[in-house]
Wavefront OBJ file of the C-alpha trace (Angstrom):
o trace
v 18.663 4.614 -94.378
v 17.832 1.580 -92.185
v 17.487 -1.411 -93.645
v 14.442 -3.909 -92.822
v 14.753 -6.785 -95.634
v 17.429 -8.728 -97.494
v 16.930 -10.761 -100.573
v 19.103 -13.065 -101.697
v 19.404 -14.613 -105.433
v 20.467 -18.205 -104.753
v 22.515 -19.542 -107.947
v 26.006 -17.622 -107.664
v 25.000 -15.552 -104.986
v 24.153 -17.618 -101.588
v 25.786 -20.650 -102.993
v 29.427 -21.789 -103.914
v 29.999 -22.459 -107.671
v 30.498 -25.855 -106.003
v 26.852 -25.524 -104.710
v 27.557 -25.311 -101.212
v 26.749 -22.593 -98.955
v 29.819 -21.394 -96.431
v 29.120 -21.248 -92.783
v 29.809 -17.427 -93.010
v 27.113 -16.841 -95.032
v 24.668 -19.288 -92.795
v 26.221 -16.718 -89.529
v 25.746 -13.853 -91.306
v 21.742 -14.337 -91.920
v 21.244 -15.681 -88.535
v 23.264 -12.199 -87.373
v 20.823 -10.121 -89.564
v 17.815 -11.778 -88.601
v 18.500 -11.858 -84.660
v 18.503 -8.212 -85.346
v 14.743 -7.929 -86.778
v 15.520 -7.845 -90.717
v 13.528 -10.013 -92.761
v 15.927 -12.182 -95.060
v 14.473 -13.895 -97.675
v 15.194 -15.625 -101.318
v 14.112 -14.428 -104.634
v 15.069 -17.080 -106.999
v 13.905 -18.737 -110.983
v 14.632 -22.083 -109.189
v 10.896 -23.968 -108.089
v 9.606 -23.844 -104.956
v 10.441 -27.508 -103.475
v 14.390 -26.622 -104.063
v 14.721 -22.757 -102.486
v 12.043 -24.587 -99.538
v 14.868 -27.045 -99.335
v 17.917 -24.289 -99.639
v 15.872 -21.565 -97.294
v 15.972 -24.338 -94.855
v 19.646 -25.083 -94.777
v 20.146 -21.642 -93.857
v 17.269 -21.266 -91.161
v 14.718 -19.438 -93.131
v 12.091 -22.082 -92.453
v 9.206 -19.624 -92.057
v 10.435 -16.874 -94.654
v 8.305 -16.416 -97.576
v 10.585 -16.975 -100.745
v 10.068 -15.332 -104.486
v 10.387 -18.613 -106.722
v 10.229 -19.603 -110.431
v 11.076 -15.721 -111.541
v 8.146 -14.375 -108.983
v 5.442 -16.196 -110.358
v 5.099 -18.100 -107.179
v 5.848 -16.658 -103.887
v 4.828 -18.625 -100.466
v 6.182 -19.674 -97.468
v 4.175 -23.172 -98.041
v 3.140 -24.608 -101.036
v -0.225 -25.087 -100.454
v -0.501 -21.546 -99.659
v 0.651 -18.753 -102.023
v 0.374 -15.399 -101.613
v 0.762 -14.487 -105.098
v 0.765 -17.067 -107.853
v 0.675 -16.503 -112.261
v 0.235 -19.318 -114.133
v 0.903 -20.071 -117.764
v -2.430 -21.331 -119.493
v -2.739 -24.825 -120.319
v -3.238 -23.464 -124.080
v -0.194 -21.420 -123.752
v 1.867 -24.672 -122.614
v 0.688 -27.082 -125.727
v 1.761 -23.853 -127.711
v 5.212 -23.292 -126.339
v 5.994 -26.594 -126.579
v 5.020 -27.312 -129.852
v 6.883 -24.184 -131.411
v 10.098 -25.956 -128.918
v 9.876 -29.015 -130.086
v 10.692 -28.173 -133.055
v 14.541 -27.072 -131.930
v 17.198 -29.497 -130.289
v 16.379 -27.896 -126.964
v 15.282 -29.437 -123.576
v 12.296 -28.403 -122.260
v 11.513 -28.381 -118.513
v 7.572 -28.018 -117.566
v 8.918 -26.314 -114.143
v 6.099 -26.696 -111.677
v 5.572 -25.753 -108.036
v 6.002 -29.430 -106.573
v 7.871 -31.250 -109.922
v 8.898 -30.844 -113.243
v 8.721 -32.511 -116.604
v 11.029 -32.814 -119.154
v 11.544 -34.407 -122.353
v 14.289 -36.795 -122.979
v 17.504 -35.307 -125.097
v 18.853 -37.495 -127.693
v 22.372 -36.113 -127.939
v 25.573 -37.197 -127.663
v 27.317 -33.962 -126.079
v 28.119 -34.034 -122.390
v 26.554 -30.497 -122.009
v 23.650 -32.225 -123.233
v 23.394 -35.045 -120.211
v 24.101 -32.557 -117.803
v 21.361 -30.734 -118.563
v 19.331 -33.610 -118.674
v 20.205 -34.123 -115.099
v 19.361 -30.935 -113.599
v 22.498 -28.731 -113.873
v 20.474 -26.047 -113.191
v 19.115 -27.344 -110.230
v 21.870 -29.413 -108.288
v 19.489 -29.816 -104.864
v 16.910 -32.785 -106.258
v 13.854 -32.255 -106.783
v 11.029 -34.866 -108.674
v 11.440 -34.441 -112.437
v 9.448 -36.649 -114.694
v 11.011 -37.683 -118.369
v 9.304 -38.128 -121.002
v 9.887 -39.133 -124.707
v 7.477 -36.848 -126.117
v 6.049 -33.362 -124.325
v 3.173 -32.358 -126.900
v 1.958 -36.343 -126.482
v 1.849 -35.865 -122.291
v 0.033 -32.939 -122.372
v -2.459 -34.143 -124.762
v -3.455 -36.646 -121.372
v -2.660 -34.196 -118.761
v -3.508 -30.300 -118.568
v -0.704 -28.469 -116.445
v -0.156 -24.856 -115.468
v 2.597 -24.370 -114.268
v 4.436 -20.877 -113.375
v 7.380 -21.440 -115.765
v 9.172 -23.073 -118.824
v 12.630 -23.636 -118.942
v 14.369 -24.500 -122.388
v 17.593 -25.484 -122.769
v 19.883 -25.038 -126.436
v 22.927 -26.299 -127.417
v 23.433 -23.540 -130.556
v 22.540 -20.239 -129.988
v 21.067 -19.805 -133.440
v 18.664 -21.950 -132.336
v 18.116 -19.833 -129.179
v 17.457 -16.213 -130.750
v 14.864 -18.487 -133.776
v 12.767 -19.860 -130.965
v 12.807 -17.059 -128.611
v 12.041 -14.857 -131.473
v 8.638 -17.037 -132.083
v 7.371 -17.713 -128.878
v 7.477 -13.808 -128.250
v 5.782 -13.184 -131.577
v 3.355 -16.211 -131.417
v 2.462 -16.086 -127.631
v 1.968 -12.095 -126.424
v 0.266 -13.534 -123.137
v 4.209 -14.591 -121.922
v 8.010 -13.436 -120.947
v 10.840 -14.684 -122.463
v 13.437 -14.215 -119.907
v 17.150 -15.104 -120.685
v 19.011 -16.889 -117.587
v 22.868 -18.273 -118.559
v 23.830 -18.843 -122.148
v 21.479 -21.438 -124.276
v 19.143 -20.553 -121.271
v 15.927 -19.207 -121.053
v 13.048 -19.372 -118.774
v 9.470 -18.384 -120.216
v 7.106 -17.138 -117.450
v 3.256 -15.381 -117.811
v 3.702 -11.916 -119.028
v 4.237 -9.073 -116.361
v 6.323 -11.332 -113.621
v 9.713 -10.568 -112.135
v 11.673 -10.861 -109.449
v 11.332 -7.455 -109.132
v 7.619 -7.429 -108.707
v 7.294 -10.391 -106.615
v 9.953 -7.979 -104.084
v 7.162 -5.630 -104.130
v 4.305 -7.615 -103.662
v 6.556 -9.236 -101.021
v 7.193 -5.603 -99.289
v 3.349 -5.264 -99.473
v 3.158 -7.584 -97.530
v 5.362 -6.817 -94.827
v 5.092 -3.445 -94.821
v 8.482 -2.837 -96.201
v 9.131 0.177 -99.265
v 11.796 -1.323 -101.939
v 13.732 1.901 -100.443
v 14.347 -0.401 -97.206
v 15.721 -3.420 -99.480
v 19.168 -4.781 -99.700
v 19.270 -6.937 -103.035
v 21.933 -9.129 -103.776
v 22.573 -10.818 -107.359
v 25.225 -12.081 -109.969
v 22.921 -12.753 -113.179
v 21.413 -9.643 -115.516
v 17.647 -11.329 -114.290
v 18.302 -9.569 -110.941
v 19.227 -5.817 -112.875
v 15.548 -4.659 -111.984
v 15.167 -5.784 -108.721
v 19.305 -4.235 -107.799
v 18.260 -1.299 -109.386
v 14.811 -0.823 -107.322
v 16.386 -1.422 -104.079
v 17.370 0.872 -101.370
v 20.622 -0.883 -101.811
v 21.479 -2.941 -104.363
v 24.354 -5.175 -104.174
v 26.285 -6.756 -107.511
v 28.423 -9.581 -106.709
v 31.409 -9.847 -107.586
v 31.343 -12.606 -109.958
v 28.237 -10.967 -111.974
v 28.230 -9.027 -115.367
v 30.592 -5.483 -115.515
v 26.812 -4.345 -116.294
v 25.293 -5.886 -113.618
v 28.117 -4.010 -111.315
v 28.157 -1.215 -113.412
v 24.065 -0.544 -112.259
v 24.760 -1.804 -108.006
v 25.171 0.482 -105.757
v 27.491 -1.691 -103.912
v 30.112 -4.606 -105.575
v 30.645 -7.020 -102.373
v 33.494 -10.225 -103.029
v 32.124 -13.389 -105.539
v 30.317 -16.059 -104.742
v 33.643 -17.908 -103.589
v 35.054 -15.768 -101.691
v 32.311 -15.023 -99.094
v 30.775 -11.702 -100.474
v 27.215 -12.115 -99.023
v 28.878 -12.226 -95.607
v 31.465 -9.699 -96.386
v 28.455 -7.445 -97.654
v 26.446 -8.050 -94.153
v 29.471 -7.565 -92.079
v 29.910 -3.844 -94.276
v 26.210 -2.595 -94.228
v 24.234 -4.165 -91.332
v 26.429 -4.098 -88.734
v 27.373 -0.772 -89.131
v 23.960 -0.034 -89.441
v 23.615 -1.470 -86.260
v 26.080 0.625 -84.467
v 24.334 3.471 -85.697
v 21.044 2.580 -84.465
v 22.441 1.614 -81.347
v 24.372 5.432 -80.730
v 20.825 6.735 -81.734
l 1 2 3 4 5 6 7 8 9 10 11 12 13 14 15 16 17 18 19 20 21 22 23 24 25 26 27 28 29 30 31 32 33 34 35 36 37 38 39 40 41 42 43 44 45 46 47 48 49 50 51 52 53 54 55 56 57 58 59 60 61 62 63 64 65 66 67 68 69 70 71 72 73 74 75 76 77 78 79 80 81 82 83 84 85 86 87 88 89 90 91 92 93 94 95 96 97 98 99 100 101 102 103 104 105 106 107 108 109 110 111 112 113 114 115 116 117 118 119 120 121 122 123 124 125 126 127 128 129 130 131 132 133 134 135 136 137 138 139 140 141 142 143 144 145 146 147 148 149 150 151 152 153 154 155 156 157 158 159 160 161 162 163 164 165 166 167 168 169 170 171 172 173 174 175 176 177 178 179 180 181 182 183 184 185 186 187 188 189 190 191 192 193 194 195 196 197 198 199 200 201 202 203 204 205 206 207 208 209 210 211 212 213 214 215 216 217 218 219 220 221 222 223 224 225 226 227 228 229 230 231 232 233 234 235 236 237 238 239 240 241 242 243 244 245 246 247 248 249 250 251 252 253 254 255 256 257 258 259 260 261 262 263 264 265 266 267 268 269 270 271 272 273 274 275 276 277 278 279 280 281 282 283
């Protein structure tokens, strides 16, 4: 099989644990690009954040799959696909979540709006500052999101909720899924889930991008580390799990590479794409 597209998750895959990118990883991405392989990023991050990371690895002209697949674009003003949570659903989601001890962040493609969390726990401070998105993008913090939404309508691709207790997280998830059938609640990390329009996923985003580029999914290599990457890894021609991925994701994948702190992306590229290039040359 000749692979024509390489899709990379960001956190836990492209980025090391310290949020840096290895030179070897950058070189590997440049290598496959020079050989005509299309490289994209697929992430739960917002578009502005993903775009900054794309520029850091010289993917300036790539179409990016962001907001867990709800916003797909090369430029923020010209998305090739977008699905949004309606303003009415946003208001209902916020009203439900405000009954719990959690940090809510409405993730627009240009900025984010979040509630201030009055909590002394160190983790809450890190979350409020943006533990899940270490590269800066504009965040407006307000005292009460429901009051903010009474004055300003918002229809974002995604909403994030960070909890401090597992029990509250699961109760909030149950209420959201029970009361709002037009959304999906997607688990990201411990005490953290994302809310997207029904039917949105990274896997669907990759299929849409493939249709745009004329590349079927069986000609794609997909690399990820989180459970939310499972569907796109399963559908790909070659699904790769990082060494730091869960046991379940590793079992699902066709290939397990090294961890994000052991240059897992560059190692996979050397093993798969350079071998592919040698085969093509021989033919």
